[in-house]
C-alpha positions in Angstrom: 0.0 0.0 0.0 2.7 2.5 0.8 4.3 1.7 -2.5 1.0 2.4 -4.4 0.6 5.7 -2.5 4.1 6.7 -3.5 3.4 5.9 -7.1 0.1 7.9 -7.0 1.8 10.8 -5.4 4.6 10.6 -8.0 2.2 10.7 -11.0 0.0 13.4 -9.4 2.7 15.7 -8.0 5.4 15.4 -10.7 3.4 17.2 -13.4 2.6 20.0 -11.0 6.2 20.3 -10.0 7.3 20.3 -13.6 4.7 22.9 -14.5 5.7 25.1 -11.6 9.3 24.8 -12.6 8.5 25.7 -16.1 6.5 28.7 -15.0 9.4 29.8 -12.7 11.9 29.3 -15.5 9.7 31.2 -18.0 9.2 34.0 -15.5 12.9 34.2 -14.8 13.7 34.4 -18.6 11.0 37.0 -19.0 12.4 39.1 -16.2 15.9 38.8 -17.8 14.5 39.9 -21.1 12.3 42.7 -19.7 14.5 45.7 -20.0 13.8 49.3 -21.1 15.6 48.4 -24.4 13.3 45.4 -25.0 10.2 47.3 -24.0 10.9 50.2 -26.3 11.5 47.8 -29.1 8.1 46.2 -28.4 6.3 49.5 -28.3 7.9 50.8 -31.4 6.7 47.7 -33.4 3.1 48.4 -32.0 2.9 52.2 -32.2 3.8 54.6 -35.0 6.0 56.6 -32.5 9.4 57.1 -31.1 9.4 55.8 -27.6 11.6 56.7 -24.7 11.7 54.8 -21.3 14.0 55.4 -18.3 13.2 52.3 -16.3 10.8 49.4 -15.9 9.9 46.7 -13.3 7.9 43.6 -13.9 6.5 41.3 -11.2 4.9 38.2 -12.9 4.3 36.2 -9.7 2.6 38.8 -7.6 -1.2 38.8 -7.5 -2.1 40.7 -9.6 0.9 40.8 -11.9 2.5 44.3 -11.8 4.3 46.4 -14.4 5.8 49.7 -13.4 7.3 52.1 -16.0 9.2 55.4 -15.3 9.9 58.2 -17.7 7.8 56.8 -20.5 7.4 59.1 -23.6 5.7 58.8 -27.0 6.8 61.3 -29.7 6.3 61.4 -33.5 8.1 58.6 -35.2 11.6 59.3 -36.6 14.4 57.5 -38.3 15.9 56.2 -35.0 12.7 54.2 -34.3 12.5 53.0 -37.9 16.1 51.7 -37.8 15.7 50.3 -34.3 18.8 52.3 -33.1 19.9 51.1 -29.6 18.7 53.5 -26.9 22.2 54.3 -25.7 23.3 55.7 -29.1 20.1 57.6 -30.0 20.3 61.4 -30.2 17.8 63.4 -28.0 14.2 63.5 -29.1 13.2 66.7 -30.9 10.2 68.1 -29.0 7.3 69.0 -31.2 3.6 70.0 -30.6 2.7 66.3 -30.2 3.7 64.0 -27.4 2.5 61.8 -24.5 4.8 61.8 -21.5 4.4 60.4 -18.0 6.7 60.4 -15.0 5.3 57.0 -13.8 2.9 54.4 -15.2 1.6 51.4 -13.3 -0.3 48.5 -14.7 -1.7 45.7 -12.5 -3.5 42.8 -14.2 -4.7 39.2 -13.8 -2.4 37.2 -16.2 -4.1 33.9 -15.5 -7.5 35.2 -16.6 -5.9 36.4 -19.9 -4.0 33.1 -20.5 -6.7 30.7 -19.4 -10.0 32.4 -20.2 -8.9 35.2 -22.7 -10.3 37.8 -20.3 -8.4 41.0 -19.9 -8.9 41.8 -16.2 -7.0 44.9 -15.2 -6.9 46.0 -11.6 -5.2 49.4 -12.1 -3.7 51.6 -14.8 -2.3 54.6 -13.1 -0.4 57.5 -14.7 1.3 60.1 -12.5 2.4 63.5 -13.9 1.0 62.7 -17.3 1.6 65.4 -19.9 -0.2 65.4 -23.3 0.2 67.9 -26.0 -1.3 67.8 -29.5 -2.9 69.7 -32.4 -6.4 69.6 -33.7 -6.1 68.8 -37.5 -8.0 70.4 -40.4 -10.0 67.3 -41.2 -11.0 66.7 -37.5 -9.1 64.3 -35.2 -5.8 65.2 -33.6 -2.1 64.7 -34.1 -1.7 62.4 -31.1 -3.8 59.7 -32.8 -1.1 59.1 -35.5 1.3 57.9 -32.7 -0.9 54.9 -31.8 -1.6 53.5 -35.2 0.5 50.5 -36.5 3.8 51.6 -38.0 4.2 51.0 -41.8 8.0 50.8 -41.6 8.4 47.7 -39.4 6.5 44.4 -39.0 3.9 44.7 -36.3 4.6 42.3 -33.3 3.7 42.8 -29.7 2.8 41.0 -26.5 -0.7 41.3 -25.0 0.7 43.6 -22.3 2.0 46.0 -24.9 -1.2 45.9 -26.8 -3.1 46.8 -23.7 -0.8 49.7 -23.0 -1.0 50.9 -26.6 -4.8 50.6 -26.6 -5.1 52.6 -23.5 -2.9 55.3 -25.0 -4.9 55.2 -28.2 -8.2 55.6 -26.3 -6.7 58.8 -24.7 -5.8 60.0 -28.2 -9.3 59.3 -29.5 -11.2 61.0 -26.7 -8.9 64.1 -26.9 -10.8 65.1 -30.1 -13.8 66.3 -28.0 -11.9 68.9 -26.0 -11.5 71.4 -28.9 -13.4 72.3 -31.9 -12.5 71.9 -35.6 -11.4 75.2 -37.1 -13.3 77.0 -39.9 -12.3 76.2 -43.4 -11.1 79.7 -44.3 -8.0 79.7 -42.1 -4.5 79.1 -43.3 -3.0 75.8 -42.4 0.3 75.7 -40.4 3.0 74.4 -42.7 4.9 72.9 -39.8 3.0 69.6 -39.7 5.2 66.6 -38.9 5.5 64.4 -42.0 3.9 61.4 -40.4 0.6 63.2 -39.6 -2.4 62.7 -41.8 -4.0 66.1 -42.2 -6.2 65.4 -45.2 -8.3 62.3 -44.3 -11.6 63.3 -42.8 -12.2 62.1 -39.3 -15.3 60.2 -40.3 -13.3 58.0 -42.8 -10.4 57.1 -40.5 -10.2 53.7 -38.9 -11.3 53.6 -35.3 -10.8 51.2 -32.5 -13.5 48.5 -32.3 -14.6 46.1 -29.6 -13.7 43.1 -31.8 -10.0 44.1 -31.4 -10.1 43.4 -27.7 -8.7 40.0 -26.7 -11.9 39.0 -25.0 -14.0 40.2 -22.1 -12.4 43.3 -20.5 -12.8 44.1 -16.8 -11.0 47.2 -15.5 -11.2 48.4 -11.9 -9.6 51.8 -12.6 -7.6 54.0 -14.9 -6.2 57.1 -13.1 -4.5 60.2 -14.4 -3.0 62.0 -11.4 -1.5 65.5 -11.3 -1.6 65.6 -15.1 -1.9 68.2 -17.9 -3.4 68.2 -21.4 -2.6 71.0 -23.9 -4.4 71.3 -27.2 -3.8 73.7 -30.0 -6.1 74.3 -33.0 -3.5 74.2 -35.8 -5.4 76.6 -38.0 -6.8 79.2 -35.6 -4.0 78.8 -33.0 -6.7 78.8 -30.3 -5.6 76.7 -27.3 -7.2 74.7 -24.5 -5.2 73.6 -21.4 -6.5 71.2 -18.7 -4.2 71.8 -15.7 -4.2 70.1 -12.3 -6.0 67.2 -14.0 -7.3 64.4 -11.8 -9.1 61.8 -13.9 -10.4 58.4 -13.1 -12.3 55.8 -15.2 -13.6 53.0 -12.9 -15.7 49.8 -13.0 -15.2 49.3 -16.7 -16.7 46.1 -18.2 -16.9 45.3 -21.9 -17.9 42.0 -23.5 -17.3 42.3 -27.3 -19.9 39.5 -27.8 -22.6 41.3 -25.8 -22.2 45.1 -25.9 -25.9 45.5 -25.0 -25.5 44.3 -21.5 -21.8 44.6 -20.7 -20.5 47.9 -22.0 -20.1 50.4 -19.2 -17.8 52.5 -17.0 -17.8 55.4 -14.5 -16.0 58.7 -15.0 -14.9 61.4 -12.6 -12.6 64.4 -13.2 -11.4 67.6 -11.6 -9.4 70.1 -13.5 -8.8 73.8 -14.2 -9.3 74.7 -17.9 -7.6 77.7 -19.5 -8.8 78.7 -23.0 -7.2 81.3 -25.2 -8.5 82.9 -28.4 -7.4 82.5 -32.0 -4.8 84.5 -34.0 -7.7 86.6 -35.3 -9.0 87.2 -31.7 -6.1 86.7 -29.3 -6.3 86.8 -25.6 -7.9 84.8 -22.8 -11.3 83.3 -23.4 -12.1 81.4 -20.2 -10.6 80.1 -16.9 -12.9 77.4 -15.5 -12.6 75.1 -12.5 -14.5 71.9 -13.2 -15.7 68.8 -11.2 -17.3 66.1 -13.3 -19.0 62.8 -12.5 -20.8 60.5 -14.9 -21.4 57.1 -16.5 -19.8 55.9 -19.7 -20.8 53.6 -22.6 -17.5 53.1 -24.4 -18.6 51.3 -27.6 -21.5 51.8 -29.9 -23.9 48.9 -29.2 -24.7 48.4 -32.9 -21.4 49.0 -34.8 -19.1 48.0 -32.0 -16.8 51.0 -32.7 -15.2 53.0 -29.9 -17.7 55.9 -29.6 -17.9 57.2 -26.0 -21.4 58.1 -24.8 -21.3 59.9 -21.5 -24.1 61.1 -19.2 -22.7 63.4 -16.6 -23.0 66.3 -14.3 -20.3 69.0 -14.0 -19.9 71.7 -11.4 -18.3 74.9 -12.6 -16.6 76.3 -9.5 -16.9 79.7 -7.9 -14.6 82.4 -9.4 -14.5 80.7 -12.8 -14.3 83.4 -15.4 -15.7 83.7 -18.9 -13.6 86.5 -20.4 -15.6 87.2 -23.6 -19.4 86.6 -24.0 -20.7 88.2 -27.3 -24.2 88.0 -25.9 -23.4 90.5 -23.2 -22.6 93.0 -25.9 -26.1 92.8 -27.3 -27.7 92.8 -23.8 -25.7 96.0 -23.0 -27.1 97.7 -26.2 -30.6 97.0 -24.9 -29.5 98.4 -21.5 -28.1 101.6 -23.1 -31.4 102.3 -24.8 -33.4 101.5 -21.6 -31.2 103.9 -19.7 -32.8 106.7 -21.7 -36.0 105.9 -19.8 -34.2 106.3 -16.5 -33.1 102.7 -15.9 -30.4 102.8 -13.3 -28.0 100.0 -13.9 -24.2 99.9 -14.3 -22.8 99.0 -17.8 -22.2 95.4 -18.4 -18.7 94.2 -19.3 -18.0 91.2 -21.5 -16.6 89.3 -18.6 -18.7 87.0 -16.4 -17.3 85.8 -13.1 -19.2 83.1 -11.2 -20.3 84.0 -7.7 -21.2 80.4 -6.7 -20.7 76.9 -8.0 -23.0 76.1 -10.9 -24.1 72.6 -11.8 -24.8 71.4 -15.4 -26.4 68.1 -16.4 -25.1 67.0 -19.8 -24.8 64.3 -22.5 -21.8 63.8 -24.8 -21.8 61.7 -27.9 -20.4 62.0 -31.5 -18.5 65.1 -30.4 -21.8 66.8 -29.4 -22.2 68.2 -25.9 -25.9 68.7 -25.0 -27.4 70.3 -21.9 -30.1 67.9 -20.8 -31.6 70.1 -18.1 -31.9 73.9 -17.6 -28.8 75.3 -16.0 -27.9 78.6 -14.3 -24.6 80.5 -14.0 -24.8 82.8 -11.0 -22.7 85.9 -11.6 -23.7 87.8 -8.6 -25.6 90.9 -9.9 -27.1 88.7 -12.6 -27.4 85.1 -13.8 -27.2 83.5 -17.2 -29.6 80.6 -17.6 -29.5 78.1 -20.5 -32.4 75.9 -21.6 -32.3 72.2 -21.9 -31.4 71.1 -25.3 -28.7 73.7 -25.8 -25.8 72.2 -27.7 -22.2 72.6 -28.7 -20.8 70.5 -31.5 -17.0 70.2 -30.7 -16.2 68.4 -34.0 -17.9 71.0 -36.3 -17.1 74.0 -34.1 -20.7 75.1 -33.9 -23.3 75.7 -31.2 -27.0 76.3 -30.7 -27.8 77.8 -27.3 -31.1 79.3 -26.0 -30.6 81.3 -22.8 -31.7 84.2 -20.7 -30.0 87.1 -18.8 -31.7 87.7 -15.5 -30.7 90.5 -13.1 -30.8 89.9 -9.3 -33.7 91.2 -7.3 -31.6 93.9 -5.7 -30.2 95.1 -9.0 -33.7 95.0 -10.6 -35.3 96.9 -7.8 -32.7 99.7 -7.9 -32.8 99.9 -11.7 -36.6 100.0 -11.9 -36.9 102.5 -9.1 -34.7 104.9 -11.1 -36.9 104.3 -14.1 -40.1 105.0 -12.2 -38.7 108.3 -10.8 -37.7 109.4 -14.3 -40.9 108.4 -16.0 -43.1 110.0 -13.4 -41.3 113.3 -14.0 -41.9 113.0 -17.8 -45.7 113.2 -17.3 -48.4 110.6 -17.5 -48.8 110.2 -21.2 -45.1 110.4 -22.2 -44.1 108.2 -19.2 -46.6 105.5 -20.1 -45.3 105.5 -23.7 -41.7 105.2 -22.6 -42.4 102.5 -20.1 -44.2 100.4 -22.8 -41.5 100.9 -25.3 -38.3 100.7 -23.2 -39.0 99.1 -19.9 -41.8 96.6 -20.0 -40.1 94.3 -22.6 -37.2 93.9 -20.1 -39.2 93.0 -17.0 -40.4 89.5 -16.0 -41.8 88.6 -12.6 -40.5 91.9 -11.2 -36.9 91.4 -12.4 -35.0 92.6 -15.4 -34.7 89.7 -17.9 -33.7 89.3 -21.6 -34.0 86.1 -23.6 -31.5 85.5 -26.4 -30.1 82.8 -28.6 -26.6 82.3 -29.9 -25.7 79.9 -32.7 -23.4 79.2 -35.6 -19.6 79.0 -35.5 -18.2 79.2 -32.0 -15.6 81.8 -33.0 -18.2 84.0 -34.8 -21.5 83.5 -33.1 -24.8 84.8 -34.3 -26.5 86.4 -31.3 -30.1 87.3 -31.4 -32.2 89.1 -28.8 -35.8 87.9 -28.3 -36.9 91.5 -27.6 -34.4 94.0 -29.1 -35.1 97.6 -28.2 -34.9 99.9 -31.2 -33.7 103.5 -31.4 -37.0 105.1 -30.6 -36.3 108.8 -31.2 -38.6 109.1 -34.2 -41.4 107.2 -32.4 -41.1 109.5 -29.5 -41.6 112.8 -31.4 -45.3 112.8 -30.5 -44.3 112.9 -26.8 -43.0 116.4 -27.2 -39.7 118.0 -28.4 -38.7 118.9 -24.8 -38.9 115.2 -23.8 -36.7 114.3 -26.8 -34.1 116.9 -25.7 -34.1 115.6 -22.2 -33.7 112.0 -23.3 -30.8 112.8 -25.6 -29.0 114.5 -22.6 -29.1 111.1 -20.7 
């Protein structure tokens, strides 16, 4: 009996011992081969980029497996990447307007799930001190995308880990399109485009990442960008958008390429400070906004299977955020100037709006279109700007269609209308009534000054229309008496 037991143990245990030994040996060999030089070679056969890496650490036998990279950078591809020049002999990278850099990147994943069940189960992708810079191209899309397409100069070959890292970077490049609008067609293109960038192919005809390219079911606990920055320049107009102090997380992601109807989700949160500057035709600051965003994400279109983010979210614009230039305020001020001729006591409006309190917007993003799903109010202290549900900005086309109102605070309204009442009463009953009907009543709603307006068309050249524009009424007021006209013109 003891002999039979020994034989059974031998036949049962030996395969496990051999398998364990093989795994240990394979892991040891992998660790010996896993150097910055090897990793850069892998990435440069996967991505159309020149890659730089300062250090890397791989732990295959931890649970989950762990890959840590330091000083990882992606730049436009050059001859050094095409030739596979050893890292030690490469000249410094020429910094352009397109790159993705990070001080540290950490990936933790379940390798057994990938090997045994073809399920990509990632616990963490974390990027610290990420720095993204790119240009919006004339046909739509951005210059960062070109770095994460397969290279045409070398045979494509990569490990699943490198595919996962490249796919994550490509997703960042794809979603960057929505941050800035496409320029109008009459601007002159910057001739400094790197040679590997496609500036002619329309965005709609370019290949996009599809769920079928995933290795199988994907489960991702979190992707985190910490203390990062994104800088985007419109190559034609030279308008820029910067997302500074960026904290971004994408959590609880689950995608089943075979069943996108039920398994195709994620959760998004972000805080950042956005700084926008104008174009070369209209230079200067446009807006400085503090943002907090939370929402739910559907990564892939359920019908086509293409990567097409659909996000339902709320965003808080923080107190002291500034909109430097609002064309609608110019039109509102023109109405105010005419109403002042009827004694309205209100200070002139500038073109700048500074938020006096946090303001919440409920929004939907899809196909580059940002839509306000519920009415929203921006409290600017002495007045508020309220936008109606359904107002829209198309970031891809660079257009918008917003229906909104300007509403003065109760205190500002009371003071302004009191001045008007005093003036109109001194003008006499008949003339005062006529002036009130023509210049004051169209601006009053529920006891407060209010003006409805719409703004539409190109973002950089909006068509602003007032619902109740006040006309120059001098001719219409002649019947009220020449003396009244003279007094009005002195105001």
